[in-house]
N, C-alpha and C positions, 0 to 999 in steps of 0.2 A: 200132624197133621198142621201145624207154623211151620214146619217145614218143607210143607208141599204149597201152601200157600206163598212164601218167601220166595220158593222156586218156578214157581211162577211167575210171580213178577218181576224179578232175574230178567226173566226169560221177556216175556210183555216188553217190561225196559230196554233188552237189546235190540229187540224187535223193532221200538218206537223212533229209531233214526232215517231217512233217505240214506245216507251213506251203507247204514252196518246192510238195508237191505238188499245195497248194491251187491256188498258182498260175498255176503250167502250167495246172489243169484250167479257172479261171476264162481264162486263153487265148485256150485252145479253141477257144471263144465267140467271138476276136477281139481287134483291138487292145485295149487302156486304159489310162487313166491312169495314174498312181500313188497319185491319188488316189482312185479310185474302186478298186484295188486293196485302199486302209487301210483306205475305209469301209467293205469283207467285215467284211475283219479284226480286225476293230477293234483296231488294235498301232501302235504306235505309229510317224510316217513311217518315220524314219530301220532301226528292222528292217525295215520292209518293201520298204527301199534298198538294207539286206546282204543282203535274201534273193534281192535281186532278184539285188543282186549275183553271189552267188558262182552262180545261174542261168546271168549272159551268161554269165563264165570258163568256165564249162564248155558254151558253145558253145549252152545251148537256147532261148536268148531273147533278140530283139534294142529299141535302142528310138532311139528317133527322138526330137527336142527340138522342138513347133513355140509359141514365144515362153516364155510362162510354161510353160508342161507337157513334161512328157514320158511323151511313150506307149511300150506296152513291148509285144508280142510275138511268139506260139513262132519260132523259126527253122526256116529253110523248109534243106532237103537233105537228104540223105539218112541223114547221120552222126544227125543231129539224131532225126527219123521212125524210125529204129533204136533210139534208148529213147527215144523215148512212145510209140509205139503198143502197145506189149507194156503198160505204164502204165494206157491209155485201156484194155482191154482187161481190166486186173484191178484197175479202180475201177469199174467198170460199176454203178451202180443205191446211191453211196455215199453216204449218208442228208447227212452233213457235204457231201460237190460237187456237191450236187443242192438242199440248200439255196444254197450262194451262189448258185448257177447263175441260183434263183430274182432272191435278193436282183440277182444285174444286171442282170437283166432290165425292175428294174425303175428303175435304178439310171443306166443307159444309154439313156433313155425324160423322164430329164432333160440333161443333159449336164453336164462336165465343170466350168460355169462355174459354172451354178448350185448346183453339190452343195461348190467352194469356198467361193463367195459364203456359206453356212450355216454352213461353217465342218467341212463333213462329215455335221450335225447329219439325219439322214438321220426326225428327228422334225420338225423344221422343213420336212418336203419332203413330212410326209403317207405316209413310206415306213417303213412295218411292218419286221420284220426275222424271215422267215419261222422258224418255230420248225425243229431237228433233229428226223430224224425217228430211232427207238432202232433199230439195227440185233439181227438178235433170229439167233443162231447157231442153224445151221439140228442139226437132231440131231444126226449125226453129228464134225457140232465141238463142240461140246460135250466137256472131260473129267470 
């Protein structure tokens, strides 16, 4: 019982940060290299790595190494799905996540080698960062 409780706490801790939720949403579209995630988030590689470590520790993300690149994907299995399925429905149509998805579509066309060659400088690749729409609260949600 203690193990199950500690596992649940670890997962909930991992889900309790907006950057980690963004990473999970990005990985929903398939495997990504650390550099692709870093380019979208505009954070230091070390910061992104720390967030990914939290997600791996919680059993939500797995990694594989391919030469100098480290690729991440969502963990498979019932336990991970049980925590992620509610996340997908609660975050559907989130403006930040939609903006991230649009940017990732562009980055996937470029490839990780090219992205790293330009030091994650999207302008050098001719990629514009999409704007994030402002979410409007429904009348019943306003206080």
